[in-house]
N, C-alpha and C positions, 0 to 999 in steps of 0.2 A: 127726608126728601137731598136736604143740603149734603146730608150723610153719600148720598146715592150720586153724589154727584161730585166730591170731593173723593168717594175710592174710585169712581170711575176717571179724575182725568188723573190721579195717580196711575191706572192700566197702566192709561195712555206715554205718561212718563218715563215708566220703564221700562211699556212696548219701545217706550221713541228710544231708551238709553240702551236696554242688547240691539238694538236693530245698529245703532250706531257702532259697539263693542265689532257684533257680528264682522258691520265695516272695514272696524280697523280692523280687527284681524291677518280677515279677510288678506287686507294692504298691506299691511307687513309678509303674510305666506307672501303674495309676489313680491314682495320687494326680495325678501329669503335665495325664494326661485333664478328672479334675477338679476338676486348679490353670485348665485353658484355658480349660474352663465356667465354671465363673466367670466367671476374664477376660471373657469374649465376654460372658455375658449385662449384667455392666454395662457394656463396649462398645454394644449393643443399651439398654440404660434411659439414657446419653449422650448417647446415637444420635435413641434418642427424642424424651429435655428439648430437647436442641436444634433439632428440628424442632419443634416444639411452638411454642419458642423465635421461632422463623424463623416460623416464622402468626400467632400474638400482630404482631413489628412487621410483618409483612405487612399484617399485620388495622387496625395500628395507625398506621400508614405511609397505606390507605386508606382512616383517618379523618384523619387529619395533609391531607392535597389536597388529600379533601372542604373541609376546614375553610378551606383558604387555598382554593378557588376559591368557595366562597360568602366570604369577604372581603375578595377578590378585587370578587367584586357587588358587596358590600351597598357600598365606598369607589368602583364605578363607578356607582351609583346616585346612592348622594351629591355626588357629579361632575357628574352629567349633573342632582340638582337644583338645583345651586348655579348650573350657570348658565343655565337658561331661568327660573331663579328672580335669577341678573341681568337676565338678554335680557326677561326683565317689566320690570324697573324700569326698567331704561334703554327699552325703546317707552317706557311711560306718561311717565317723563321729557323726554323727545324731544316724547310729545302734549303737555301742556305747554308746555314749550318752543314748539311750535312755537303754539300756538292760543293764547296769550299774541303773538308775533311775530304773530300774523297780528287777533288786537285789537288793540291797538295803529294798525297799520297801518291800521282803522277807524277809528278816537276821531282819530285826526290826520287822513284829512282827511272828516270832516265837520267840526276846528277851522281847513281852509281852511289847516296846513301838511304841500304838495302834495311837496317836496321827502323828506318827514320821509315822508310814509306812499308816495310809488314807491320811495325808502331800501328799510323796511322789506318793499311785495307783493314790491319785488326779491331779496332775499333769503328768504323761505319762500319765492316758489320756487326757492331756488338751494342751500335748505339741507335742508329735505323738498318733497323733488318728488316724493314716491308719497303723503303728507300728502291726507287728507279736506276740506281749502277748498281743495284748486289750484288748483285750477277760480273758484272764486270770486275766490280773491284776482285771478287770470290779469283777471278782469271789473273789479274794485278799478281794479285798475295803469290799468287801458283808460279810467275815470274818473278817475282823476289827473291822464292826461300831458292829459286832454281838459279837467279844469278850469285847468289850469298852460295850457291855450294851444299845449300838443305834439301836434298832431295828428297829426302825421307816422308819434310811435311810437304812440299810440290805436289807430289804425286797423290800424298791422303789428298791434299786441298784440287788437283786436275781432278782427280774420280770422281771428285762429292761435283766438285760443275759440271761432269758433262751426269755425273745424274738426276740433277734437280736444273741444268737449263737444257734439255736435247732440240732444244732451237735455234737455240742460242748462236749469233753470230759469228762468237768468237769461238765453235763450237771447231770446229776445223780445227784452226789454229791445236786450244785446245790438248786435242789426238795426238795432234805435232810435238809440244810443251812432252805431255806425259811422255809420251814416248823416246823421248833426249833423258825423262829424269828417267825413267824406266833400265835407258842403260848404263848410266852411271849407277846405278846398283845391283850390278849384274845380273839384268834379265833379261839378257836377248834377245827370246824367243816369245815375250811380252812387250812388247818393243817391236818385234818383225807385224805380230799378230795386229798392232796398234795401227802402226803404221799401211799395212796389205786392206783393213779396215776404210783406214781415213783413207788414201784411194779410190777405192772399191764407190768409195757415197759422196766426194767429192772431187771424181775426174779432174770438173774443173775451173779449181781453187789456186789463189796465188804459190801458192805453198804445197803445190803436188811438184815441180822436177825435184824443193829438193828434199819430200817423201820419198819423193823416189829410188832421189841419191844412194843418201840413208842407206832407205831400203836391202840394193845392192848392195852397197858397202855393209850390211850385216850377216847379207848372208853368204855372202863369199867369206867373212871372220868364221863363220862357224861349219863354211864349208873346209877352210881349210885344216878347222881344229873335229 
């Protein structure tokens, strides 16, 4: 009987011990799971934090890129404005120089310094071929050559002037001047034709009377010969 009670009691202790161990194992598993869940939550939080930081960095990068583009645009506009200002200043300086050169040529022609006038007008035509006084410079160059008695050069200049400036205000004047150069070169018939054309095209011109008198003299000269 005693052995039976002893065995029974031992069995009960073993069962109790096993149950205790099972509970402890269950508690350990629960604790491990809880710990893992906490770690997962921490990782999720860290991941969300990193994701927010990445989004902030991306947004900051967009802002930086836009600022860089705006800066380059400002620099390009500034450089363009400086180039335009430089071109305007250079053009104004050239216009002033051209006007001075042209005016000096006129003055020298008036003063009778024909060689100097010719040089100045030729310089103007070479340096400023696209400026406003080109046609006038051509005309006065022809006059300067005529005044110097360089009739062949004068003829060439007046012919060129007429070819390039058919609507110029001094076109009729150039016809009269060219006729005079032709007379000096002995090309009387060509001079008569030039004067006749001038009288037909410009009947009210201020040089009409002089051209008419000149033509009559030439006609009388050729009729006598």
